[in-house]
N, C-alpha and C positions, 0 to 999 in steps of 0.2 A: 784346479789344484793338483800340482804334481809333487809327489813325495812329501807332502804336508807343508809345502810352501806355496804361497799364493801365486796365481798366474799374472795378476796385475794388481796395481795399487788399490783399485776399488774394492778387492777382497780383504784388504788389511783393515781391521778394526782399530781405530785410534793409534795408528802407525805402530802396531805391535803384532808380533807373530811368536809362535811357539819355537824356542831354540834351547836345545838341551834339556827339555822337560822343564824349563823355567821361562816365564814371560818377561822379556825386557823390551824397552822402547828401542826399536831399530828404524834408523831412517832408510827407506827403501831406495835401492840403487846405489847404496854406499858400502864399502868394504867394512868388515868387522875388524876391530882392534882388540888385542888382548892386553889388558892392563893388570899389573900386580898391586895388591892392596895389602898392607901390613898394618895391623891394629896394635897399639901400645897402651899400656896402663890400665885405666878402668874400663876402657873400651872392651876389654876381655871379659868383663861382667856381663855384658849384653850380646856379644858376637862369639859364637861357639868355635872360632878358629882365630889363631894368631895371624895367618895370612891366608890370601886367596888369590886365584886368578879369575878374571871375569871377561867374557867376551861382549864388547859394546860397540856401538857405531863408531867409525872413525870420525873424529871431530866432535864427539860428545863433550860437553863442558863438565867442569868439576862439580858445579851445582847440580847437574843432571845425574852425575853419578852418585851424589850424595842422596838424591831422591831415590834412585834405585836400591841403594843400600838401605835406607830407611824403609822402604816397602818390603825388602827381603827379611830384614831382621826385626823390624817391628818398633813399637812404641818407645821401648828403652833406648834404642839407638837414636831415634828421632829427638828425644829429650836431650841427649848428649849434644846433637848438632844444633839444637836451638840456642845454645850457649856458645856460639862460634867465637866469641871473644877469648874464651878459655880453651879453645881447640887449636892445636897446632897440625896443619896439613902441609906436608912437603910433596912436591911433584919433582922427581928426579933430583932430590937433595936441595931443592929451592922452595922457600916457603911461599905459599899460593898468594899472599898479599903482595909479594914482590914481583908477581906475574901479573895475570888479568883478574885476580880474585876468583870468585866463584865462576866467572865467565871464561876461565882459562880452558882452551881446547885441549883435549887429551888425544894422544896418538899411539899407535901400536908400540908396545914395549914400555910404555911409561911405568914408572914405579911411584906408587902413592903410599906415604906413610901417614897414619892418623893417630894422634895421641893428644893427651891434655898438656897444658902449660902448667908446670908445677913451679911453685915459689915457696920460700921458707927462710927462715932466719936463725 
């Protein structure tokens, strides 16, 4: 192990290693991508920030990103994600269902906005 990074894939437990003092799934031999995430409406009740940048594996899917965020911010965020019919998620200003849904691959520089669908009359 050199500088805290594994010498080879066998040293990686469950395809994870320490990155910026936080553990995120990282596909070995892939570049990291930086994505910007903005939280709207009631997500602010469970996430201590309005927006953040996160380093993730290039090509990570939206579903994988949501899993990472759920682990990072806990049960409250997970409960919001379990009601995806009422969650609006935009990737670069396009609603995720119009792309490849939760299997949409993310790339460096992507902007993700997460909020709730609101209705009223």
